[in-house]
N, C-alpha and C positions, 0 to 999 in steps of 0.2 A: 359278874364274870365268874364267880365261884362255881366250881363243879364242871367247868368246861372240859377239863382233862379226863373226867370220869367217862366221857363218851368216846374218847379216842381209841380206835381199834388199830393196834399196831401189827395185827396178824394178816391184814389184807391191804393191798395198795389202795390209795385214794387219788382221784384225779387231780385235786388241788396240790397234793404233796408231790405227785409225779411231775406236775408242771413246775413246782418250786425247784425240784431237784435238777431238772433239765435246764432251767434258766440260771442255775448256779446258786440257788438259795441254800438255806441251812435248816429249814423246818420240814424235815422228812425222816423216814426210817429206812432200815435196810430193805424192807419189802418194797418200798417205793423206788429205791435205787435199782434193785434187781429188775423191776418192771420197766423202769425208764431205760435201763441199758438194753433190754431186749427190744424195746420199741425203736431205739436209735440204731440197733443192728439191722432191723427191718428197713428203716428209713433214716439214713444219716442226716437228712435235711430237717429233721423234726425240730431241733433247737431254733433254726432260722425261722421256720413256720411259727413257732410259739412267740418268738420275739416280735415278728411282724404283726401278729394278732394283737399283742399288747400295744404296739405303736399305733395301730389303727384306733384303739380306744383313746389314746392321747390326742390324736389329730381330730377325731370326731368330737371329743369333749371340748377341745379348744375352739373348733369351728362353731359349735352350738353356743358357747359362751360369748365368743368375740363377734361372730357374724350374725347370729340370730338372737342375741340378747337373752338367752335362757339363763335363769338364775337359780333354778332348783332342779335337782337330778335324783333319779331313783336308779341305783346300780344293782342289778340282779346277778348273783353269783360272783361276788366281789373277788374271792380268792385270797391268797395270802398277800400281806402287804409288800409290794414291790415298788419302790419309789421310781418315778412319781406316781402317786395314786390319783384317782379322779379329782378329789377335792383340791389337791395341790395344783393340778392343771387348770381347773376352772377358777379357783380363787386367785390364781396369779392374774387372770384376766379381770375378774370381778370379785374382790375380797368378801363381798356380802353374800356370795352364793351359798345355798344350802345343799347338802348331799346326804342322802339316806342310802347306806350300804346294806345289802341283804346277802346272807350266806348261812348255811346250816352246818358247815364243817366245824367241829369243835376246836381245831387248831386255829382256824380263822377267828373264832370267838375268843380264844385265849390271847390273840394278838390285836383284838379290836381296839384296845386303848391306843395302839400305835396309829390306827386309822383315824382316831377321834381328835387328833391334834390339828385342827383347822385354824384358819385365820381368826383373829379376835372379832372381826366384823361379821363373819359368816357362822355357819353351824354345820356340824356333822353328827350323824347318829348311826347306830348299827342295829339291825333287826336280825335276830336269830330265827330264820325261817327258810322254807324250801320253796322253790319256784312252783312245785306241784301244789302248793297251798297258797294261792294268791290272796285269798280272803284274809288270811292271817297277816300277810304283808300290808295290805291296804287298810286293815283295821287296827294296825299296831299303833300304840301311843306315839312312837317315834315318827311314823309316817304322818300322822295327824298333826303333830306339833310342828314339823319342819316343812311339810308340803302343803301349799295352798292350791287346791284343785280348781280355783277360779283363775289361776295364772298358768301359763304354759310350763310343761315339765319335759325334761330330757330323760327318756327311759332308755337305759343302757342294758342290753342283753348280749354280753360279750363272752364268747368262748364257752357257752353252756348249752346251746340249743341242740347240739349233736348228741347230748346225753338225755334229751327229752324225746321219747319215742312217740310216733303217731299212735293213736289220734289225739293224744293230749297236747301235742306241741302247739297247734294253731289255737286251740281253745284257751290255753294258758296265756299265750301272747295277747290274744284279744281281751282276756279278762283284765290283764294289767293295763292295757290301753283304755279300756272302757271308761273309767272315771276321769281320765285326763282330758282337759279341754282342747278345743280347736286351737291350732298353733303349737301344740306339743309335738315332740319329735321322738321317733324310734331309731336308735342306733343299734345294729345287730350284726354279729358275725355268725356264719353258719358253715359247718364243716362239709367238705366235698372230696370226692375221689376223682374229680374230672381231669386233673392234671398229672397225677402219678398213681393211677388206679391200682397197680400191683403193690407198690410199697405202702400206700395209705391203707389199702385193703388188709394187708398183713398187720399194720399197726392197730386197725380196728379189731381184728381177730384177737390180738394180744390184750387189748382193753377188755374185750368180752370175756376172755379167759380169766381176767382179774376181777370179774364181776361187775364190769362197767360197760354194758352194751351200748353201741353207738348207732345213730342213724345219719348216714351221709347223704347229702342232697345234691342233685344236679342243678344247673343254672335255672331252668324253668321252674322247678320246685322251689328253689330259694327265692326267686323273684315273686312267686305267688304269695309269700308271707307278707309282702308289702302291698297287696291288692287293696284298692280303696284309699291309698295314701299317695302323697306327691313325693316322688323320689327326688332327692337332691342330686345334682350333677356330681359325678359322672354315672350315677345309677348304681346298679349292682356290679361290683368288680371283685377280683381277688383283692384281699385286704391291702397289699402293698401298692396297688394301683389306684386306690381311693385317695385323691388329692395328695399325691406323694411329695415328699421333700427330698433333700439330698441324701438322707439315710437310705432311701429306697433304690438308689442308683445301683444297677448291677444285680439286683435280686432276681434269681431265676424263677420263672413261673412254676416250674416243676417242683420247687421247694416250698410252695405255698398251697395248703389244702383248706383254705378258708375263704369264703366269699364274705363281703361286707357291704353295708349300705346304710344310709341315713335317709329317713323319709318323714315328711310332715303330715300330721293328722289334720285333714281339712275341717 
């Protein structure tokens, strides 16, 4: 963990820290506060959107652990620790579950020890890597130690794909899926401007001005990322409409700029 702070750039906003700020966390800097405030001015629903993206991850992880019996997970773009984390969700169902977290943000790295407090029966690990470099992820000692590629894996790509621009986006998702066996699952959320195009478009412009260009996808483009896989009901929906619980009652569609789905690798 030593040296993580050396890579922290406090002069420019970072997506993970902006996310942390808007969700009420404490691991951010003034530049992230300023960027987050501008984004919320453009679209006051942004905090609701971010909360529902996180809740989708919770429901998808719980579904895979409880209803599909998945016991090992690869979480790409983990972000800052915001309880409950994926390992807490799935180990509550099955304490023996293994979770490998992946992120390249040095603040996340500095907090990795908080992520590594899993159940005694299970195991968690953290890989300091970027989704743009899937071979580093798949070849890491942590992945090899905790993930048995002869058994199904839950691949979680939550809230990151809108920062992966074409044409790399499809290639990178497929590369991560490639070594995973039949019966594995992909849970993914993908940003969209379909429901509040003006507001979300201005948020995307703000991200771009902060050095974080985004690619927002419509429903057909989003659905195409799951081609060749078996979509779990209800298919591709806004994140708050995927197997919703009581917390999702009353959430306005216009407040959500993220599609989500879970699909099985045949």
